[in-house]
C-alpha positions in Angstrom: 105.9 124.5 112.7 107.5 121.0 112.4 111.2 121.0 111.6 113.0 118.1 109.9 115.4 117.7 112.8 112.5 117.0 115.1 111.1 114.2 113.0 111.7 110.5 113.9 114.1 110.1 111.0 117.6 108.9 112.2 116.3 108.1 115.7 115.4 104.9 117.5 111.6 104.4 117.3 109.2 102.2 119.1 106.7 100.5 116.8 103.1 101.2 117.7 100.9 98.1 118.1 97.7 100.0 117.5 96.5 102.5 114.9 97.9 106.0 115.7 97.4 108.9 113.3 99.5 111.2 115.5 102.6 109.4 114.2 102.4 111.3 110.9 104.9 114.2 110.8 104.1 116.8 108.2 106.9 119.3 107.2 106.2 122.6 105.5 107.2 122.7 101.8 107.8 126.5 102.1 111.3 126.3 103.5 112.9 124.5 100.6 110.8 126.2 98.0 111.9 129.6 99.3 115.5 128.5 98.7 114.7 128.2 95.0 112.7 131.5 94.8 109.2 130.1 95.1 107.2 132.0 97.7 103.6 131.7 96.4 101.8 129.1 94.3 104.2 126.8 92.6 104.8 127.4 88.9 104.4 123.7 88.1 102.0 120.8 88.4 102.9 117.8 90.5 102.2 115.4 93.3 103.9 113.1 95.7 103.1 109.5 94.8 103.6 107.0 97.6 103.4 103.3 97.0 103.1 101.2 100.1 103.8 97.5 99.5 103.3 96.3 103.0 100.0 97.6 104.2 98.2 95.2 106.6 95.4 95.3 109.2 93.0 92.8 110.9 89.5 92.1 110.0 86.7 91.9 112.5 87.6 88.3 113.4 91.3 89.2 113.9 92.5 87.7 110.6 95.4 89.7 109.0 94.6 91.4 105.7 97.0 92.8 103.1 96.9 95.3 100.3 99.0 97.6 98.2 98.3 101.3 98.6 98.8 104.1 96.1 98.7 107.5 97.8 98.7 110.8 95.9 99.4 114.2 97.6 99.2 117.2 95.2 102.1 119.6 95.3 99.7 122.4 96.2 99.5 121.0 99.7 101.4 123.1 102.2 103.2 120.1 103.7 105.0 117.0 102.8 104.9 113.9 105.0 108.2 112.8 106.4 108.9 109.2 105.1 109.8 107.4 108.4 106.8 108.8 110.1 104.7 107.6 107.2 106.1 104.1 107.6 105.5 104.1 111.3 101.9 105.3 110.8 101.3 102.5 108.2 102.7 99.9 110.5 100.3 101.0 113.3 97.5 99.5 111.2 99.0 95.9 111.6 97.3 94.9 114.8 94.2 97.0 114.6 90.7 95.7 113.6 88.8 97.4 110.8 85.4 96.6 109.3 86.8 96.2 105.7 89.2 97.6 103.2 86.9 100.5 102.5 87.2 101.7 106.1 91.0 101.4 105.9 91.0 103.5 102.7 88.8 106.1 104.2 90.9 106.4 107.4 94.1 106.7 105.3 92.5 109.5 103.2 91.3 111.4 106.2 94.6 111.2 108.1 96.9 112.0 105.2 94.7 114.8 104.0 94.7 116.4 107.5 98.5 116.1 107.8 99.3 117.4 104.2 97.0 120.4 104.6 97.5 121.1 108.3 97.3 124.9 108.8 95.9 125.6 105.3 93.0 128.0 104.9 91.5 125.8 102.2 92.3 122.2 102.9 91.9 119.6 100.1 92.2 115.8 99.9 94.9 113.2 99.2 94.0 110.4 96.8 94.1 106.8 98.2 93.7 103.6 96.2 93.9 100.1 97.7 94.7 97.0 95.6 93.7 93.7 97.3 95.7 90.5 96.6 93.5 89.4 93.7 94.6 92.6 91.8 98.4 92.3 92.6 99.2 91.0 89.1 98.0 94.3 87.6 101.1 96.0 89.1 103.8 95.2 86.6 107.2 97.1 86.7 108.0 98.7 83.4 110.2 101.4 81.9 109.0 104.9 81.6 107.9 106.0 78.1 110.2 108.5 76.4 113.7 109.1 75.2 116.3 108.0 77.7 119.0 110.5 78.4 121.1 107.8 80.1 122.2 106.5 76.7 124.2 109.7 76.0 127.9 109.1 76.3 128.8 112.2 78.3 131.5 113.0 80.8 130.1 113.8 84.3 132.0 116.1 86.6 129.2 118.0 88.4 127.4 116.1 91.2 125.5 119.0 92.8 122.6 121.0 91.4 123.9 123.2 88.5 121.0 125.0 86.7 123.5 127.0 84.7 124.2 123.9 82.6 120.8 124.2 81.0 120.6 126.1 77.7 117.4 127.2 76.0 117.4 126.8 72.2 115.4 130.0 71.7 115.8 130.0 67.9 114.3 126.6 67.5 110.5 126.0 67.1 108.6 124.8 70.2 108.7 121.0 70.7 106.9 118.5 72.9 109.6 116.4 74.6 109.2 113.2 76.7 112.6 112.5 78.3 113.5 109.9 80.9 116.4 109.1 83.2 117.0 106.5 86.0 119.9 108.5 87.4 118.3 111.2 89.5 119.7 111.1 93.0 119.3 113.2 96.1 120.5 112.8 99.7 118.4 112.9 102.8 119.0 116.2 104.6 118.9 114.4 108.0 120.7 111.1 107.5 122.6 111.8 104.3 121.3 108.6 102.8 120.8 108.5 99.0 117.5 108.3 97.3 117.4 107.3 93.7 114.6 108.4 91.3 113.2 107.7 87.9 112.6 111.0 86.2 110.2 111.7 83.3 109.8 115.4 82.4 107.2 116.2 79.7 107.0 119.7 78.3 105.8 121.8 75.4 108.3 124.7 75.1 111.4 126.0 73.4 113.8 123.1 73.7 115.9 123.2 76.9 118.7 120.7 76.9 122.4 120.4 77.7 124.7 121.5 74.9 125.9 117.9 74.2 122.4 116.7 73.9 121.6 119.1 71.0 123.3 116.8 68.6 120.5 114.4 69.4 117.7 116.9 68.9 116.3 115.2 65.9 116.0 111.9 67.8 114.3 113.7 70.7 111.7 115.4 68.5 111.0 112.2 66.6 110.5 110.2 69.9 108.2 112.8 71.5 106.3 114.6 68.7 102.9 116.1 69.7 100.1 113.6 69.8 102.5 110.7 69.8 102.1 107.6 72.0 104.7 108.7 74.5 103.0 112.1 75.0 99.6 110.5 75.4 100.8 107.9 78.0 102.6 110.6 80.0 99.5 112.6 80.7 99.5 112.0 84.5 100.4 113.6 87.8 104.1 114.0 88.5 105.1 111.7 91.3 107.5 110.9 94.0 107.6 107.5 95.4 107.9 105.6 98.7 109.4 102.2 99.6 110.7 100.8 96.3 111.0 103.6 93.8 110.6 107.3 93.1 109.1 108.7 89.9 108.6 112.3 88.8 106.3 113.1 86.0 104.9 116.4 84.6 101.7 117.0 82.8 102.1 117.6 79.0 102.3 121.3 77.9 103.5 122.6 81.2 106.6 124.8 81.5 109.5 123.4 83.5 
């Protein structure tokens, strides 16, 4: 079993000048999930969404090619892929010749699927989508749909996970909520470096929100009522990001 301390993260690394799938370093999800009481199938839907902005390879005549890559790894996979090993792997494409973009896409899908499901009894597949330069203008950066919690004027004194701060409003009728925040932060367990995330939970359940947020309950319900535009647009895989941003989304009507 691969352990985080054995990964290339935080260590000097030589950059491979030829394609090398062995650079990928999968880490079991089970360890961290066990810490929060999850020992079987996760009670949530989700996926790791990696966006690679610097993917490059050579065509058959040696001319460099570039593309953006969107990679989706469902949370049901037994492994995550350590981020530095992922970057080293993508860089190994730079000086390697491929027939065309379709061959690069197929190779990415095969390698990432093998790493994410290594050791699984029933392996599945990662999703890979390549965007060539003529499609780059279809990748605008925009805010997440939903009601931003960042606008609440609250005092912050807790900077570590504190699930006891959540309160369930069990006497209120179920609501569909689409909430957002740009302030989710975690620190790398190996280097201690921070990772910032954009967070968009979508749920259909009894309202669960911090006590100070309850005063804003009417605004939350108005912004995220069932069938509204925000709920429709949010119907996508949850995601975590690579390189420039991280985003986490949940499918509508799931329990958090």
